[in-house]
C-alpha positions as CSV (number, residue, x, y, z in Angstrom):
1,M,-86.5,32.1,-105.5
2,K,-87.2,31.9,-101.8
3,K,-86.9,28.8,-99.8
4,N,-90.3,27.5,-98.7
5,K,-89.0,25.0,-96.2
6,K,-88.6,26.4,-92.7
7,S,-86.1,24.9,-90.3
8,G,-87.4,23.0,-87.3
9,R,-86.1,25.7,-85.0
10,R,-87.8,28.5,-87.1
11,I,-91.1,26.7,-86.7
12,T,-90.5,26.2,-83.0
13,R,-89.7,29.9,-82.5
14,E,-92.9,30.8,-84.4
15,K,-94.9,28.6,-82.1
16,V,-93.1,30.2,-79.1
17,L,-94.2,33.6,-80.4
18,Q,-97.8,32.4,-80.8
19,V,-97.8,31.1,-77.2
20,L,-96.3,34.3,-75.8
21,Y,-98.6,36.5,-77.8
22,A,-101.7,34.6,-76.6
23,Y,-100.4,34.6,-73.0
24,E,-99.7,38.4,-73.2
25,L,-103.3,39.0,-74.2
26,N,-104.9,36.7,-71.6
27,R,-102.3,36.2,-68.8
28,D,-104.1,32.9,-68.2
29,G,-103.9,29.3,-69.3
30,L,-100.2,29.1,-70.1
31,E,-100.0,25.3,-69.8
32,A,-103.0,24.9,-72.2
33,L,-101.4,27.3,-74.6
34,I,-98.1,25.4,-74.5
35,D,-99.8,22.0,-74.8
36,G,-101.9,23.2,-77.7
37,N,-99.2,25.0,-79.7
38,L,-96.4,22.6,-79.1
39,S,-98.3,19.3,-79.5
40,D,-97.3,18.8,-83.2
41,L,-93.6,19.3,-82.5
42,S,-92.2,15.8,-82.9
43,N,-88.7,16.5,-81.9
44,Q,-88.2,16.5,-78.1
45,T,-85.2,18.8,-78.3
46,D,-87.3,21.4,-80.1
47,K,-90.1,21.0,-77.4
48,D,-87.5,21.4,-74.7
49,F,-86.1,24.5,-76.4
50,A,-89.5,26.0,-76.9
51,R,-90.5,25.4,-73.2
52,S,-87.3,26.9,-72.0
53,L,-87.6,29.9,-74.3
54,I,-91.2,30.5,-73.2
55,D,-90.5,30.2,-69.5
56,K,-87.3,32.3,-69.5
57,T,-88.9,35.0,-71.7
58,I,-92.0,35.3,-69.4
59,I,-89.9,35.2,-66.2
60,H,-87.6,38.0,-67.4
61,S,-90.1,40.0,-69.4
62,K,-90.0,43.0,-67.1
63,D,-86.2,43.1,-67.2
64,F,-86.3,42.8,-71.0
65,D,-88.9,45.6,-71.2
66,E,-86.6,47.8,-69.2
67,E,-83.8,47.0,-71.6
68,I,-86.1,47.8,-74.6
69,V,-87.1,51.2,-73.0
70,A,-83.4,52.0,-72.4
71,R,-82.7,51.4,-76.1
72,T,-85.7,53.2,-77.6
73,N,-85.4,56.9,-76.7
74,N,-88.7,58.8,-76.3
75,W,-90.8,55.7,-77.1
76,D,-93.4,54.5,-74.7
77,L,-93.2,50.7,-74.5
78,K,-96.9,50.4,-75.3
79,R,-96.4,52.2,-78.6
80,I,-94.1,49.4,-79.8
81,A,-96.1,46.7,-81.6
82,L,-96.8,43.7,-79.2
83,I,-95.4,41.2,-81.8
84,D,-92.2,43.3,-82.0
85,R,-91.9,43.5,-78.2
86,I,-92.3,39.8,-77.9
87,L,-89.7,39.1,-80.7
88,I,-87.3,41.5,-79.0
89,R,-87.8,39.8,-75.7
90,M,-87.2,36.4,-77.3
91,G,-84.1,37.7,-78.9
92,M,-82.8,39.1,-75.7
93,C,-83.6,35.9,-73.9
94,E,-81.6,33.8,-76.5
95,L,-78.7,36.2,-76.3
96,L,-78.6,36.0,-72.5
97,F,-79.7,32.5,-71.6
98,F,-78.9,30.2,-74.6
99,P,-75.1,30.0,-74.7
100,E,-75.1,27.5,-77.6
101,I,-76.9,29.8,-80.0
102,P,-74.7,32.3,-81.9
103,P,-76.0,35.9,-81.8
104,K,-76.2,36.0,-85.6
105,V,-78.6,33.1,-85.6
106,T,-80.8,34.8,-83.0
107,F,-80.8,38.0,-85.0
108,N,-81.6,36.3,-88.3
109,E,-84.4,34.1,-86.8
110,V,-86.3,36.9,-85.0
111,I,-86.0,39.2,-88.0
112,E,-87.2,36.5,-90.4
113,I,-90.1,35.7,-88.2
114,S,-91.0,39.4,-88.0
115,K,-91.3,39.4,-91.8
116,S,-94.2,36.9,-91.5
117,F,-95.9,38.2,-88.4
118,S,-95.3,42.0,-88.2
119,T,-94.8,45.1,-90.3
120,A,-92.3,45.8,-93.1
121,N,-90.2,48.0,-90.9
122,S,-90.2,45.7,-87.9
123,G,-87.0,43.9,-88.9
124,K,-84.9,47.0,-88.9
125,F,-86.3,48.2,-85.6
126,I,-85.9,44.8,-83.9
127,N,-82.3,44.6,-85.3
128,G,-81.4,48.0,-83.9
129,V,-82.7,47.2,-80.4
130,L,-81.1,43.8,-80.3
131,D,-77.8,45.2,-81.7
132,S,-77.7,47.8,-78.9
133,Y,-78.5,45.1,-76.3
134,L,-75.7,42.8,-77.7
135,D,-73.2,45.7,-77.5
136,F,-74.3,46.2,-73.9
137,L,-73.8,42.5,-73.0
138,K,-70.4,42.5,-74.6
139,T,-69.3,45.7,-73.0
140,N,-70.4,44.5,-69.6
141,N,-69.0,40.9,-70.0
142,K,-72.5,39.5,-69.7
143,L,-72.5,37.7,-73.1
144,N,-72.0,34.0,-72.2
145,K,-71.6,31.9,-75.3
146,S,-70.1,28.5,-75.6
147,G,-69.7,25.7,-78.1
148,R,-71.5,26.6,-81.3
149,G,-72.6,29.9,-79.7
150,L,-69.0,31.1,-79.8
151,I,-69.1,31.4,-83.6
152,E,-68.3,35.1,-84.0
153,E,-69.8,36.3,-87.2
154,S,-70.1,40.0,-88.0
155,I,-73.5,41.3,-87.1
156,T,-74.2,44.5,-89.0
157,K,-77.3,46.4,-89.9
158,N,-76.7,45.7,-93.6
159,D,-76.4,41.9,-93.4
160,S,-78.8,40.1,-95.7
161,V,-81.1,37.8,-93.8
162,E,-81.9,34.5,-95.6
């Protein structure tokens, strides 16, 4: 039996996805999108996290897109579903700019969200791109994790995601 209760952070990430998706389509009215989508978040920490994730994902989206292209041989970026691209960007953003979040948490969250918002195969695709990016960050000493983010759990393509 599946859990029906979503964590506060999962709900927050879903709202971030919705803001980023709407912004990607319009490229206008970001503040109104943020205000409208985050208004029912009662926890200020969640609101701050959402705002930071939105801002950093947008600011670095071109860099993230270059990283996606580097990890998807022979794929035109526009052929990758927009929801998947945004989730990958969000995952890359968390890996790079949120030292307190363990990589495994980031992986699990974006893959679980993809199950609700994208296609059946999206989770495997997103996992593969993020796994390659995580390897790149580790190899180049760019993975900056601290506190809870240092929790090193095995991240494999066969991990079950709860």
